[in-house]
BALOBA-1460 file (C-alpha; in Angstrom, 3 decimals):
// residues 100
<rec num="1" residu="m" x="60.999" y="69.633" z="76.375"/>
<rec num="2" residu="v" x="64.319" y="71.134" z="77.304"/>
<rec num="3" residu="s" x="64.214" y="74.625" z="78.857"/>
<rec num="4" residu="s" x="65.174" y="77.500" z="76.497"/>
<rec num="5" residu="l" x="67.229" y="79.043" z="79.190"/>
<rec num="6" residu="s" x="71.071" y="78.580" z="79.109"/>
<rec num="7" residu="a" x="73.055" y="77.495" z="82.185"/>
<rec num="8" residu="c" x="74.457" y="81.059" z="82.481"/>
<rec num="9" residu="e" x="71.050" y="82.594" z="82.391"/>
<rec num="10" residu="l" x="69.718" y="80.103" z="85.147"/>
<rec num="11" residu="i" x="72.570" y="81.197" z="87.450"/>
<rec num="12" residu="e" x="71.388" y="84.768" z="87.410"/>
<rec num="13" residu="l" x="67.796" y="84.083" z="87.918"/>
<rec num="14" residu="p" x="65.647" y="83.937" z="91.110"/>
<rec num="15" residu="l" x="65.519" y="80.388" z="92.544"/>
<rec num="16" residu="q" x="61.770" y="80.027" z="91.859"/>
<rec num="17" residu="v" x="62.279" y="80.849" z="88.209"/>
<rec num="18" residu="v" x="65.003" y="78.182" z="87.991"/>
<rec num="19" residu="q" x="62.797" y="75.635" z="89.593"/>
<rec num="20" residu="a" x="59.955" y="76.520" z="87.241"/>
<rec num="21" residu="a" x="62.269" y="76.273" z="84.202"/>
<rec num="22" residu="k" x="63.238" y="72.596" z="85.195"/>
<rec num="23" residu="i" x="59.670" y="71.474" z="84.641"/>
<rec num="24" residu="d" x="58.672" y="69.854" z="81.444"/>
<rec num="25" residu="w" x="55.698" y="71.975" z="80.386"/>
<rec num="26" residu="d" x="55.257" y="70.271" z="77.009"/>
<rec num="27" residu="v" x="55.201" y="73.710" z="75.303"/>
<rec num="28" residu="t" x="57.685" y="76.399" z="74.549"/>
<rec num="29" residu="i" x="57.686" y="78.832" z="77.431"/>
<rec num="30" residu="d" x="57.759" y="82.524" z="76.275"/>
<rec num="31" residu="a" x="58.581" y="83.957" z="79.653"/>
<rec num="32" residu="y" x="58.453" y="83.310" z="83.375"/>
<rec num="33" residu="l" x="56.506" y="85.775" z="85.498"/>
<rec num="34" residu="l" x="57.379" y="86.788" z="89.026"/>
<rec num="35" residu="d" x="55.122" y="88.706" z="91.482"/>
<rec num="36" residu="a" x="52.212" y="88.613" z="88.977"/>
<rec num="37" residu="a" x="49.096" y="90.568" z="89.500"/>
<rec num="38" residu="r" x="45.955" y="89.920" z="87.567"/>
<rec num="39" residu="v" x="44.326" y="92.816" z="85.842"/>
<rec num="40" residu="g" x="41.230" y="91.401" z="84.251"/>
<rec num="41" residu="d" x="42.413" y="88.637" z="81.866"/>
<rec num="42" residu="r" x="45.872" y="90.026" z="81.699"/>
<rec num="43" residu="l" x="48.905" y="89.794" z="83.990"/>
<rec num="44" residu="t" x="51.446" y="92.420" z="84.998"/>
<rec num="45" residu="a" x="54.648" y="90.959" z="86.421"/>
<rec num="46" residu="l" x="58.427" y="90.969" z="86.517"/>
<rec num="47" residu="v" x="59.553" y="88.996" z="83.474"/>
<rec num="48" residu="y" x="62.441" y="86.551" z="83.291"/>
<rec num="49" residu="g" x="63.701" y="84.480" z="80.392"/>
<rec num="50" residu="d" x="61.705" y="86.382" z="77.717"/>
<rec num="51" residu="l" x="62.123" y="84.165" z="74.688"/>
<rec num="52" residu="s" x="61.668" y="87.113" z="72.275"/>
<rec num="53" residu="r" x="64.411" y="89.098" z="74.098"/>
<rec num="54" residu="v" x="62.229" y="92.220" z="73.873"/>
<rec num="55" residu="s" x="62.129" y="92.449" z="77.678"/>
<rec num="56" residu="s" x="65.185" y="92.279" z="79.987"/>
<rec num="57" residu="d" x="65.111" y="90.119" z="83.090"/>
<rec num="58" residu="g" x="63.425" y="91.936" z="85.892"/>
<rec num="59" residu="m" x="61.429" y="94.379" z="83.660"/>
<rec num="60" residu="t" x="57.728" y="94.883" z="84.387"/>
<rec num="61" residu="v" x="55.463" y="93.590" z="81.576"/>
<rec num="62" residu="v" x="51.785" y="93.226" z="80.815"/>
<rec num="63" residu="t" x="50.841" y="89.998" z="79.014"/>
<rec num="64" residu="p" x="48.046" y="89.748" z="76.465"/>
<rec num="65" residu="e" x="44.850" y="88.208" z="77.733"/>
<rec num="66" residu="v" x="45.601" y="84.795" z="79.172"/>
<rec num="67" residu="r" x="43.821" y="81.731" z="80.556"/>
<rec num="68" residu="a" x="45.252" y="79.209" z="83.077"/>
<rec num="69" residu="v" x="46.173" y="75.789" z="81.531"/>
<rec num="70" residu="r" x="47.426" y="73.777" z="84.454"/>
<rec num="71" residu="q" x="49.414" y="73.901" z="87.657"/>
<rec num="72" residu="v" x="52.538" y="72.012" z="88.509"/>
<rec num="73" residu="s" x="54.410" y="72.149" z="91.826"/>
<rec num="74" residu="g" x="52.827" y="75.533" z="92.764"/>
<rec num="75" residu="f" x="53.524" y="77.114" z="89.342"/>
<rec num="76" residu="t" x="50.809" y="77.958" z="86.863"/>
<rec num="77" residu="l" x="51.114" y="77.620" z="83.044"/>
<rec num="78" residu="v" x="48.913" y="80.152" z="81.213"/>
<rec num="79" residu="r" x="48.248" y="80.515" z="77.525"/>
<rec num="80" residu="s" x="47.322" y="83.681" z="75.602"/>
<rec num="81" residu="l" x="43.904" y="83.636" z="74.144"/>
<rec num="82" residu="t" x="45.411" y="83.499" z="70.619"/>
<rec num="83" residu="g" x="47.273" y="80.321" z="71.724"/>
<rec num="84" residu="l" x="50.553" y="81.672" z="70.468"/>
<rec num="85" residu="d" x="52.218" y="82.459" z="73.838"/>
<rec num="86" residu="h" x="52.751" y="80.477" z="77.012"/>
<rec num="87" residu="y" x="53.896" y="81.997" z="80.263"/>
<rec num="88" residu="v" x="54.646" y="80.404" z="83.626"/>
<rec num="89" residu="i" x="53.470" y="82.322" z="86.761"/>
<rec num="90" residu="v" x="56.177" y="81.700" z="89.267"/>
<rec num="91" residu="s" x="54.678" y="83.692" z="91.990"/>
<rec num="92" residu="e" x="51.670" y="86.018" z="92.555"/>
<rec num="93" residu="l" x="51.319" y="88.985" z="94.796"/>
<rec num="94" residu="p" x="48.917" y="88.275" z="97.643"/>
<rec num="95" residu="g" x="45.567" y="90.043" z="97.122"/>
<rec num="96" residu="a" x="46.699" y="91.353" z="93.789"/>
<rec num="97" residu="i" x="43.671" y="90.395" z="91.754"/>
<rec num="98" residu="c" x="42.164" y="93.373" z="90.056"/>
<rec num="99" residu="e" x="39.137" y="93.541" z="87.768"/>
<rec num="100" residu="a" x="39.358" y="95.584" z="84.678"/>
């Protein structure tokens, strides 16, 4: 599956996001998450490439409840519990796992 990010968008993104966007995840990626911290079953992170265009690159967001699907090259694909949204965790903050 081809990335939904344009060449212009890729130029302005952190290198890790560009690398994650090059991977064929076999699903549409709704956003890439940088410096993610787990809060229960949700993530808070800086968002890049938000497919809905609701959030601008670099904004802090909180995802719906998610579950890990698979890892590729150090990146983690997660899916919302509804199955409607897919995110790629590009990086996680060390020790940033919080329980709700």
